[in-house]
C-alpha positions in Angstrom: 107.8 74.6 112.1 110.3 74.0 109.3 114.0 73.9 109.0 115.8 74.8 105.8 118.2 71.9 106.4 115.2 69.6 105.8 113.9 71.3 102.7 115.7 74.0 100.7 119.2 73.0 101.9 118.7 69.3 101.8 120.6 68.7 98.5 123.9 70.6 98.5 127.4 70.4 97.2 130.5 72.1 98.7 133.0 73.6 96.3 136.2 73.9 98.3 138.5 76.9 98.1 141.1 76.3 95.4 143.5 78.5 97.2 143.9 79.9 100.8 142.0 83.1 101.0 139.4 82.2 98.3 135.9 81.6 99.3 134.2 78.2 99.6 131.0 78.0 97.5 128.1 76.0 98.8 125.5 75.2 96.1 122.0 74.2 97.0 120.0 72.2 94.5 116.5 73.4 95.4 113.5 71.1 95.4 111.5 71.1 92.2 108.6 73.2 93.7 111.1 76.0 94.6 112.9 76.2 91.3 112.5 79.0 88.8 113.9 81.5 86.4 115.5 83.6 89.2 117.9 80.7 90.1 121.2 79.7 88.5 120.3 77.2 85.7 116.8 77.4 87.1 117.5 75.3 90.1 120.7 76.2 92.0 121.3 78.7 94.8 125.1 79.4 95.3 126.3 80.7 98.7 129.7 82.4 99.1 131.4 81.5 102.4 134.5 83.4 103.3 135.5 81.8 106.5 134.6 79.1 109.1 132.6 81.4 111.3 130.3 82.1 108.4 130.0 78.4 107.7 128.9 77.9 111.3 126.5 80.8 111.1 125.0 79.4 107.9 124.6 75.9 109.4 122.8 77.4 112.4 120.6 79.3 110.0 119.7 76.1 108.1 119.0 74.2 111.4 116.9 76.9 113.0 113.2 76.1 113.2 110.9 78.8 111.8 107.2 79.1 111.0 107.8 79.3 107.2 110.4 78.9 104.5 112.8 81.8 103.9 115.3 82.6 101.2 118.7 81.2 102.2 120.4 84.6 101.6 121.9 85.1 105.1 125.4 85.8 103.8 124.4 87.5 100.5 124.0 90.9 102.2 126.9 90.8 104.6 129.9 92.8 103.6 133.0 91.0 102.3 136.1 90.6 104.4 138.1 90.3 101.2 139.7 93.2 99.3 141.8 93.4 96.2 142.5 96.0 93.5 142.4 93.2 90.9 139.5 91.5 89.2 139.8 88.0 90.5 138.2 85.1 88.7 137.9 81.9 90.7 136.8 78.9 88.9 135.4 75.9 90.6 135.0 72.3 89.3 132.2 70.2 90.7 133.3 67.7 93.3 130.5 65.3 92.4 129.0 64.3 89.1 125.9 66.2 87.9 126.7 69.4 89.6 127.5 72.7 87.8 130.9 74.4 87.0 131.2 77.8 88.7 132.9 81.2 87.9 133.1 83.5 90.9 134.2 87.0 90.0 135.5 89.4 92.7 135.0 92.9 91.4 137.3 95.6 92.8 135.6 98.8 93.7 136.6 100.6 90.5 134.9 97.9 88.3 131.7 97.3 90.2 129.7 99.8 88.3 130.8 98.1 85.0 129.5 94.8 86.3 126.2 96.2 87.4 126.0 98.0 84.1 126.2 94.6 82.3 123.1 93.5 84.3 125.1 91.4 86.8 123.8 91.3 90.4 126.3 91.2 93.2 126.4 89.2 96.3 128.1 90.9 99.3 128.5 94.0 97.1 131.4 92.6 95.2 130.9 89.1 93.9 129.1 87.7 90.8 128.5 84.0 90.6 127.6 82.1 87.4 126.9 78.4 87.1 127.3 76.3 84.0 126.3 72.8 82.8 129.8 72.4 81.1 133.3 73.7 81.6 133.3 74.9 78.0 130.3 77.1 78.7 132.1 78.5 81.7 135.2 79.2 79.6 133.2 81.0 76.9 131.4 83.1 79.5 134.6 84.1 81.3 136.3 85.1 78.0 133.3 87.2 77.0 133.2 89.1 80.3 137.0 89.8 80.2 136.9 90.9 76.5 133.9 93.2 77.2 135.7 94.8 80.1 139.0 95.3 78.4 137.4 97.3 75.6 136.9 100.0 78.3 139.5 99.4 81.0 143.0 98.2 81.5 142.5 95.2 83.7 144.5 93.5 86.3 143.2 90.0 86.5 144.1 87.1 88.6 142.7 83.7 87.6 142.4 81.0 90.3 141.1 77.6 89.4 140.6 74.3 91.1 141.9 72.8 87.8 145.0 74.9 87.4 146.7 77.8 89.1 147.6 80.7 86.9 149.5 83.9 87.6 148.5 87.5 87.3 148.2 89.1 83.9 147.0 92.2 82.1 144.4 92.5 79.4 
């Protein structure tokens, strides 16, 4: 019997919510034998946690004994409790050295097809998560996504960051 807490979820970093109502992101740094091209930066598995009940459910999932390893995607397929008509970009700074920078995009219903059309896969039907080795790479990525979208849409965007707090704008 194995527990994810002893293997896949052994190395993790919590990215606190930068603002009440924003998700917490838990990033797992998977063991070398479990890494690959399907993971963020080839090694990380981000998990979006919207509330304390989900955190408790995830901890129980990690601690449960099972006959074999499973993908830690318990929350990835649950519907979101969050809803907005704005594209919300939440940016997370690592709380520990050596961990990645994160951009979490919440895609309102009207923009989800555009995100999927750009080849982005969605967690919980509405979030895309990208991880970066540097804050500059994150900045460049976010700008490219917004520029690409504004060529086809009038956007209402809200930027939330653990570094700064910015208001709502239009692009």
